[in-house]
C-alpha positions in Angstrom: 0.0 0.0 0.0 2.8 2.4 -0.9 1.7 6.0 -1.2 -1.5 5.5 0.9 -1.8 7.8 4.0 -1.7 6.0 7.4 -4.3 7.5 9.6 -3.7 5.4 12.8 -1.6 2.5 13.6 -1.0 0.3 16.7 -0.5 -3.1 18.2 -3.4 -4.7 20.1 -4.5 -8.0 21.7 -7.2 -10.1 20.0 -9.5 -12.8 21.4 -10.6 -15.9 19.6 -10.2 -19.2 21.4 -7.3 -17.7 23.2 -5.4 -14.5 22.8 -2.8 -13.2 20.3 -1.2 -10.0 19.1 -1.7 -8.2 15.8 -0.5 -5.0 14.3 -3.2 -2.8 12.6 -2.9 0.1 10.3 -5.9 2.3 9.4 -5.8 4.0 6.0 -8.5 5.8 4.0 -9.1 2.5 2.2 -9.6 0.3 5.3 -7.7 -1.9 7.7 -4.5 -3.8 7.2 -3.4 -6.3 9.8 -0.4 -8.6 10.3 0.9 -10.8 13.1 4.3 -9.7 14.5 7.1 -11.8 13.1 5.1 -12.5 9.9 5.0 -9.0 8.2 4.6 -10.3 4.7 1.3 -12.0 5.5 -1.2 -9.3 5.7 -5.0 -9.4 6.1 -6.8 -6.5 4.4 -10.4 -5.4 5.2 -11.6 -2.7 2.8 -14.1 -0.1 3.9 -16.6 -1.8 1.5 -16.4 -4.9 3.8 -16.8 -3.1 7.1 -20.3 -2.4 8.5 -19.6 -0.6 11.8 -17.5 -0.3 14.9 -18.4 -0.1 18.6 -16.5 0.7 21.7 -17.0 -1.9 24.5 -16.4 -1.7 28.2 -14.5 -4.4 30.1 -16.3 -6.3 32.8 -15.1 -5.5 36.3 -13.1 -2.5 35.1 -15.2 0.0 33.2 -12.3 2.4 32.8 -10.9 0.2 30.0 -12.4 -0.1 26.5 -12.2 -2.6 23.7 -13.3 -2.3 20.1 -15.6 -4.5 18.1 -15.3 -4.0 14.3 -18.0 -5.8 12.3 -16.8 -7.0 8.9 -18.6 -8.9 6.1 -15.9 -9.8 3.6 -16.4 -12.0 0.5 -15.0 -15.4 1.1 -14.7 -18.4 -1.2 -16.3 -21.6 0.0 -14.9 -25.1 -0.8 -17.8 -25.4 -3.3 -16.3 -22.5 -5.3 -19.1 -20.1 -4.4 -18.2 -16.7 -3.1 -20.4 -15.3 -0.3 -20.3 -12.6 2.4 -19.5 -13.9 5.8 -19.6 -12.1 9.1 -16.3 -11.6 11.0 -16.0 -9.7 14.3 -12.6 -8.1 14.9 -12.4 -7.8 18.7 -9.6 -5.5 19.7 -8.6 -5.0 23.3 -6.5 -2.1 24.6 -5.2 -2.9 28.0 -1.5 -2.0 28.2 -1.7 1.7 29.0 -3.3 4.0 31.6 -7.1 4.3 31.7 -6.9 7.8 30.3 -4.8 6.6 27.3 -7.0 3.6 26.8 -10.2 5.7 26.5 -8.5 8.2 24.2 -7.1 5.6 21.9 -10.3 3.5 21.7 -12.5 6.5 21.0 -10.1 7.8 18.4 -10.1 4.6 16.5 -13.8 4.3 16.8 -14.4 7.8 15.6 -11.9 7.5 12.8 -13.5 4.4 11.4 -17.0 5.8 11.9 -16.0 8.9 9.9 -14.6 6.9 7.1 -17.7 4.6 7.0 -19.9 7.7 6.7 -18.0 9.1 3.8 -16.0 11.7 5.6 -12.5 12.1 4.0 -9.7 11.9 6.6 -6.0 11.4 5.8 -4.2 11.7 9.2 -4.7 11.8 12.9 -5.4 15.5 12.9 -8.5 15.0 10.7 -10.2 12.9 13.3 -12.6 15.6 14.7 -15.9 14.8 16.5 -17.6 17.7 14.9 -17.2 16.0 11.5 -19.5 13.2 12.6 -22.7 13.3 10.5 -26.1 12.7 12.2 -27.1 9.1 12.6 -29.1 7.7 9.8 -32.7 7.1 10.7 -34.8 4.6 8.7 -38.5 3.7 8.4 -38.8 -0.1 8.4 -42.0 -1.7 7.1 -42.5 -5.4 7.8 -45.2 -7.6 6.3 -45.5 -10.4 9.0 -47.3 -12.8 6.6 -45.1 -12.3 3.6 -43.7 -15.5 2.1 -43.7 -18.2 4.7 -44.6 -15.8 7.5 -41.1 -15.5 8.9 -40.5 -11.8 8.3 -40.5 -10.8 12.0 -38.2 -13.7 12.8 -35.8 -12.8 10.0 -35.8 -9.2 11.0 -35.0 -10.0 14.6 -32.3 -12.6 13.8 -30.6 -10.9 10.8 -31.6 -7.3 10.1 -31.9 -5.7 13.5 -28.5 -6.9 14.7 -26.8 -5.6 11.5 -28.6 -2.3 11.9 -27.3 -2.1 15.5 -23.8 -2.9 14.2 -24.1 -0.1 11.7 -25.3 2.2 14.5 -28.4 3.4 12.8 -31.8 4.2 14.3 -35.2 3.2 12.9 -38.9 3.0 13.4 -40.7 -0.4 12.8 -44.1 -0.6 11.3 -45.9 -4.0 10.8 -48.7 -4.1 8.3 -52.0 -5.5 9.3 -54.0 -5.8 6.1 -53.7 -5.4 2.3 -52.8 -1.8 1.3 -51.9 -0.9 4.9 -48.5 0.2 3.8 -49.9 2.1 0.8 -52.2 4.2 3.0 -49.5 4.9 5.6 -46.9 6.0 3.1 -49.4 8.1 1.3 -49.8 10.3 4.4 -46.5 9.9 6.3 -44.0 12.7 6.8 -41.2 11.0 4.9 -38.6 13.8 5.3 -37.7 12.5 8.8 -36.1 9.4 7.4 -33.0 8.8 5.4 -34.7 5.9 3.6 -37.4 3.2 3.7 -36.4 -0.4 4.5 -38.9 -2.9 3.1 -38.9 -6.2 5.0 -41.2 -8.4 3.0 -41.9 -9.5 -0.6 -42.2 -7.6 -3.8 -45.9 -7.0 -3.0 -44.9 -4.7 -0.1 -42.5 -2.8 -2.3 -45.4 -2.4 -4.8 -47.7 -0.9 -2.1 -45.0 1.5 -0.9 -44.2 2.8 -4.3 -47.8 3.2 -5.3 -48.4 5.0 -1.9 -45.6 7.4 -2.7 -46.9 8.0 -6.3 -50.4 8.8 -4.9 -49.1 11.7 -2.8 -49.5 15.4 -4.0 -45.8 15.8 -3.4 -44.9 12.6 -5.2 -42.1 14.2 -7.2 -40.2 14.9 -3.9 -41.4 11.8 -2.1 -40.3 9.4 -4.8 -36.7 10.5 -4.2 -36.6 8.9 -0.7 -34.5 5.8 -1.3 -36.0 2.4 -0.8 -34.1 -0.7 0.2 -35.3 -4.2 0.1 -34.9 -7.1 2.6 -36.4 -10.1 0.9 -38.6 -12.2 3.1 -41.3 -12.9 0.5 -41.7 -15.7 -2.1 -40.5 -14.0 -5.3 -37.9 -11.4 -4.1 -37.2 -10.3 -7.7 -36.2 -6.7 -6.9 -33.7 -7.9 -4.2 -32.1 -10.4 -6.6 -31.9 -7.7 -9.3 -30.1 -5.3 -6.9 -27.7 -8.0 -5.9 -27.1 -8.8 -9.5 -26.0 -5.3 -10.2 -23.6 -5.4 -7.2 -22.2 -8.8 -8.3 -23.3 -10.1 -4.9 -23.9 -13.9 -4.6 -27.6 -14.8 -4.8 -28.0 -17.8 -2.5 -31.1 -18.6 -0.5 -29.3 -18.9 2.8 -27.5 -15.6 2.3 -30.2 -13.6 0.5 -31.3 -11.7 3.6 -27.7 -11.1 4.9 -26.5 -9.8 1.5 -29.6 -7.6 1.0 -29.3 -6.1 4.5 -25.6 -5.4 3.9 -26.4 -3.7 0.6 -29.2 -1.7 2.3 -26.8 -0.4 4.9 -23.7 0.0 2.8 -25.1 0.9 -0.6 -25.8 4.3 -2.2 -29.0 5.7 -3.7 -29.3 4.6 -7.3 -31.9 5.5 -9.9 -34.7 3.0 -10.6 -37.0 2.9 -13.6 -40.7 2.4 -13.0 -43.4 1.8 -15.5 -47.0 2.9 -15.4 -49.7 0.2 -15.8 -53.1 1.3 -17.1 -56.3 -0.7 -17.4 -59.8 0.5 -18.4 -60.6 1.8 -14.9 -57.4 2.2 -13.0 -53.7 3.1 -13.1 -50.7 2.0 -11.0 -46.9 1.9 -11.0 -44.7 -1.2 -11.2 -41.0 -2.0 -10.9 -40.6 -5.7 -11.7 -42.7 -6.4 -14.8 -46.0 -7.2 -16.4 -47.1 -10.7 -17.4 -50.0 -12.2 -19.3 -51.1 -15.8 -19.8 -49.3 -18.8 -18.3 -46.9 -16.9 -15.9 -49.6 -15.1 -13.9 -51.8 -18.3 -14.0 -48.9 -20.1 -12.3 -48.4 -17.3 -9.7 -52.0 -16.5 -8.9 -53.1 -20.2 -9.1 -50.5 -21.3 -6.6 -51.2 -18.4 -4.1 -53.0 -20.8 -1.8 -49.8 -22.7 -1.3 -47.7 -19.7 -0.3 -46.7 -21.2 3.0 -44.5 -23.8 1.3 -42.4 -21.0 -0.3 -40.8 -21.4 -3.8 -42.1 -25.0 -4.1 -45.6 -23.5 -4.8 -44.2 -22.1 -8.1 -43.1 -25.6 -9.2 -46.5 -27.0 -8.3 -48.3 -24.2 -10.2 -46.0 -24.8 -13.2 -46.8 -28.5 -13.3 -50.5 -27.7 -13.1 -50.4 -25.2 -16.0 -48.2 -27.5 -18.1 -51.0 -30.2 -17.9 -53.5 -27.6 -19.3 -51.1 -25.7 -21.6 -53.6 -23.0 -22.6 -52.9 -20.5 -25.4 -54.4 -17.0 -25.8 -55.3 -14.9 -28.8 -54.3 -11.3 -28.3 -53.4 -8.1 -30.1 -49.9 -7.1 -29.1 -48.7 -3.5 -29.7 -45.4 -1.9 -28.7 -43.2 1.0 -29.4 -39.7 -0.1 -30.3 -36.6 1.6 -28.8 -34.1 3.1 -31.2 -30.7 1.6 -31.8 -29.1 4.5 -30.0 -31.4 4.0 -27.0 -30.5 0.3 -26.9 -26.8 1.2 -27.1 -27.1 3.6 -24.2 -28.9 0.9 -22.2 -26.2 -1.7 -22.9 -23.5 0.8 -21.8 -25.1 0.8 -18.3 -24.6 -2.9 -17.7 -21.8 -3.7 -15.1 -18.7 -4.9 -16.9 -18.3 -8.7 -16.9 -21.7 -9.0 -15.2 -22.6 -12.6 -14.6 -26.0 -14.2 -14.6 -27.3 -15.3 -11.3 -30.5 -16.9 -10.1 -31.4 -19.7 -7.7 -32.6 -23.1 -8.6 -35.2 -25.0 -6.6 -32.5 -26.0 -4.0 -31.5 -22.4 -3.4 -28.1 -22.8 -5.0 -26.7 -20.5 -7.7 -27.3 -21.7 -11.2 -24.5 -19.5 -12.6 -22.3 -17.8 -10.0 -20.2 -14.7 -10.3 -17.0 -16.5 -9.3 -15.7 -13.3 -7.8 -13.0 -14.0 -5.2 -11.7 -11.2 -3.0 -8.4 -12.3 -1.8 -7.6 -10.6 1.5 -4.3 -12.3 2.3 -1.4 -10.5 0.6 2.2 -9.5 1.0 3.4 -6.1 2.0 7.0 -5.3 2.6 6.3 -1.7 3.4 3.9 -2.5 6.2 6.6 -3.6 8.6 8.3 -0.3 8.3 5.1 1.7 8.9 4.3 -0.4 12.0 7.7 0.0 13.5 6.5 3.3 15.1 3.2 1.9 16.3 3.9 2.0 20.0 5.0 5.7 19.8 1.4 6.6 19.0 -0.8 4.1 20.8 1.1 3.4 24.0 -0.4 -0.1 23.7 0.9 -3.5 22.6 -1.5 -5.5 20.7 -4.5 -5.8 18.4 -7.3 -8.3 18.3 -8.3 -9.9 15.0 -10.7 -12.7 14.5 -11.5 -14.7 11.5 -14.9 -16.3 11.8 -14.1 -19.8 10.4 -16.6 -21.7 12.6 -19.4 -19.2 12.2 -22.8 -20.8 12.1 -26.0 -19.2 10.9 -28.1 -20.1 14.0 -25.8 -18.1 16.3 -24.7 -15.5 13.9 -25.0 -12.3 16.1 -23.6 -13.2 19.5 -20.1 -12.0 20.2 -19.9 -14.9 22.8 -19.4 -17.1 19.7 -16.1 -15.5 19.0 -14.5 -15.1 22.5 -13.0 -17.8 24.7 -15.0 -18.3 27.9 -12.2 -17.3 30.3 -11.8 -14.0 28.4 -15.5 -13.5 28.1 -15.6 -13.1 31.8 -13.4 -10.1 31.6 -15.6 -8.0 29.3 -19.2 -6.7 29.3 -21.4 -4.6 27.1 -24.9 -4.6 25.7 -23.3 -5.4 22.4 -21.6 -8.5 23.7 -24.9 -10.4 23.9 -26.7 -8.5 21.2 -30.0 -8.8 23.0 -31.6 -7.1 20.0 -34.9 -6.1 21.5 -33.4 -4.5 24.7 -30.7 -2.9 22.6 -33.1 -1.4 20.2 -35.5 0.0 22.9 -32.6 1.7 24.6 -30.9 3.1 21.5 -33.7 3.8 19.1 -35.9 6.8 19.8 -38.6 6.1 17.3 -39.5 2.5 18.2 -43.0 1.6 19.2 -44.1 -0.7 22.0 -43.2 -4.3 22.2 -45.6 -7.3 22.0 -45.3 -9.7 24.9 -43.3 -12.0 22.7 -40.7 -9.3 22.1 -41.6 -8.5 18.5 -41.1 -4.8 17.8 -44.3 -3.2 16.5 -45.9 0.2 15.9 -49.6 0.0 15.4 -50.8 2.4 12.6 -54.5 2.2 13.5 -57.2 -0.3 14.2 -59.2 0.2 11.0 -60.6 -2.9 9.5 -59.1 -4.4 6.3 -60.1 -2.2 3.4 -61.5 -3.5 0.1 -59.7 -0.8 -1.7 -57.3 -1.9 -4.4 -53.7 -0.7 -4.9 -54.9 1.2 -7.9 -56.3 4.7 -8.2 -58.8 5.9 -10.7 -57.4 7.5 -13.8 -59.4 10.6 -13.1 -57.9 11.1 -9.6 -54.3 10.0 -10.2 -51.6 12.5 -10.0 -49.0 10.9 -12.3 -46.0 11.7 -14.4 -46.6 12.6 -18.0 -47.2 9.4 -19.9 -46.7 11.0 -23.3 -46.3 7.8 -25.2 -49.7 6.4 -24.3 -53.2 7.2 -25.6 -56.5 6.2 -24.0 -57.1 2.5 -24.3 -60.3 3.2 -26.3 -58.1 4.8 -29.0 -55.9 3.0 -31.5 -52.2 3.1 -30.7 -50.0 5.7 -32.6 -48.9 4.8 -36.1 -45.3 4.4 -35.1 -46.1 1.4 -33.0 -45.8 -2.2 -34.1 -49.1 -4.1 -34.0 -49.6 -7.8 -34.4 -52.5 -10.3 -33.7 -51.1 -13.6 -32.5 -51.6 -16.6 -30.2 -49.3 -16.9 -27.2 -48.5 -19.1 -24.3 -47.3 -16.2 -22.2 -46.0 -12.6 -22.4 -43.4 -11.1 -20.0 -42.4 -7.4 -19.9 -39.3 -6.9 -17.7 -38.2 -3.8 -16.0 -35.4 -5.4 -14.0 -33.3 -8.6 -14.5 -35.1 -10.9 -12.1 -38.9 -11.3 -11.8 -38.1 -13.6 -8.8 -34.9 -14.8 -7.1 -35.3 -18.0 -9.0 -36.0 -16.3 -12.4 -33.4 -14.2 -14.1 -35.6 -13.4 -17.1 -32.8 -11.3 -18.8 -29.3 -10.3 -17.6 -29.2 -7.5 -20.2 -31.4 -5.1 -18.3 -30.2 -2.7 -15.6 -32.0 -0.7 -13.0 -32.1 2.6 -14.8 -31.6 1.9 -18.6 -34.9 3.5 -19.5 -36.2 0.5 -21.5 -38.4 -2.5 -21.0 -37.7 -6.0 -22.3 -40.7 -7.5 -24.1 -40.5 -11.3 -24.2 -43.1 -13.4 -26.0 -43.6 -17.2 -26.0 -45.7 -17.8 -29.1 -48.1 -20.8 -29.8 -47.9 -23.5 -30.8 -45.3 -24.7 -28.3 -44.9 -28.2 -26.9 -44.7 -28.9 -23.3 -41.0 -29.7 -23.8 -40.6 -26.3 -25.4 -42.3 -24.5 -22.5 -40.1 -26.3 -20.0 -37.0 -25.3 -22.0 -38.1 -21.7 -22.2 -38.9 -21.6 -18.5 -35.5 -23.2 -17.7 -33.9 -20.4 -19.7 -35.8 -17.9 -17.6 -34.5 -19.6 -14.5 -30.8 -19.6 -15.4 -30.7 -16.3 -17.4 -30.1 -17.9 -20.8 -33.4 -16.7 -22.3 -31.5 -14.1 -24.4 -30.0 -17.1 -26.4 -33.3 -19.0 -26.5 -34.8 -18.7 -30.0 -38.2 -20.0 -28.8 -38.7 -16.6 -27.0 -39.2 -13.6 -29.1 -37.6 -10.5 -27.6 -37.8 -6.7 -28.2 -36.5 -3.6 -26.5 -39.5 -1.3 -26.1 -40.5 1.9 -24.3 -44.3 1.2 -24.2 -46.7 -1.7 -24.8 -50.3 -2.7 -25.0 -51.9 -6.1 -24.7 -55.5 -6.6 -25.8 -57.0 -10.0 -25.3 -59.2 -11.1 -28.2 -61.1 -13.6 -26.0 -62.3 -13.5 -22.3 -59.7 -15.9 -20.8 -56.2 -14.9 -19.6 -54.8 -13.3 -16.5 -52.6 -10.3 -16.3 -50.4 -9.2 -13.4 -48.1 -6.3 -12.6 -45.4 -7.1 -10.1 -47.5 -10.2 -9.2 -50.6 -8.1 -8.5 -53.7 -9.3 -10.4 -55.1 -6.8 -12.9 -58.7 -6.4 -14.1 -59.5 -8.4 -17.2 -59.3 -6.6 -20.5 -56.7 -4.4 -22.3 -53.6 -3.3 -20.5 -50.9 -0.8 -21.5 -47.8 0.6 -20.0 -44.9 3.0 -20.5 -41.4 3.1 -18.9 -40.7 6.1 -16.6 -36.9 6.4 -16.7 -34.9 6.9 -13.4 -38.0 8.2 -11.6 -37.4 6.4 -8.3 -34.5 5.8 -5.9 -33.3 2.4 -4.7 -30.4 1.5 -2.4 -28.0 -0.5 -4.6 
């Protein structure tokens, strides 16, 4: 790391099944650690891998502090997959006076906190408390019945501990009936939050975005960034975000990876598209589908409790029937220049990722971030460590025995004899007690400990997520004409018989379905995909398999177009339509992309 400024450096004790000593150097890029006597073997933790840092008090002697640094580096498993895995670097400062100990511990904590919050510091003199930005404050909306009904459990076990590690505050709202989130967001004062965290499925995201778009101040409100913690069945938006970040999409790490992105990512533009039927209008972010795909989704809804398996059962049922549908399909093609711009927004060397039925990656990224490297210059920089810190020792822990069921207890990382020497609320990560004490905006607790904030006691509403066209305050949809009018003359129009139609706004329509890897979050285009009849059952299976592993772009059985607007008009009464999995009224449907209108954390 020649030429990189050293902000702080020191030698500390670390605890993990015993105690050892490491040297640590903090630079604007992160942490670099090596064990004395082995200066060429260096562990590097970039800022992009560090979530937060806390100062802990030692049990029995509260005058002395230690540091807990929470890291989530990418590690390569024996199977070849690369995943994020939690590591806690527990550093203890105990070989100096109490005054020096507190000063050093707080200086390291403050320096790392400033760097993690985007404050540029280059040496010890830049570490100033007045540079600390206000804590981020989030609105968390949880759908407790989303997916398999484990949203509250997943929030308590995964999300809340990581938010505590990142030292953010939040309010928790649990929805009680359909459109509850839509109504709350439509009236809430959104300026008090840095962002909205959605803990549920794509349906909850759909409610929130439509709630925002129904507001008189929608142009301002839609800029509040939304992040997604996937606890639903489909989880298409979360998978699409992870795809753009080249994060591994594995079922057991989907929540962890998405939470990490939510807390570490930056606001990123997201295209939406308007969906219009004869009587209503709404906004969608995933895609529109007609025919077999919505029949599978809606038809298997009653099996939601069994998770992704319901999609397989629904697919088998529809394959036995194999219905086809006569429609009039109209669309406005994108220009070659617009397609070229869209392709330029794709991440370089982006790999296709989606989950198969076992939750494993079909095609992984193969990214391996090597953290062990050699550094001849580090020994020289550390030779003066004691002159600053007045302490010998640094604690470093590599979490090789980390298990999911005990992922957020620091007691998993510290030897029992050493554990007796230290105490802190953070050591046990009792998340409910910790959150009540440190989060101003939390509501009361249920008896079972689940955090909840009741919105009201109104009964479930029969209102739909759509608003009438007459009352909708919406962006200018200049490409669309009323459904009762013919489409403009520059549109392509065809009457055909189809098995299904899919219009994609993002890469994944579900975590198991990468419909197209060629679309990005803000490319300003929609990908129209048509499975024409006649098609054999084997052909349908082949096409659906291509949707699953992201190879549909090379599947000639699926017709594909880049479009900016579309219209689907059934020529017979049968056939379902959905937008983001939400059932639409029967009849003609049209839509238009709204480029970069929303903000997502990605």
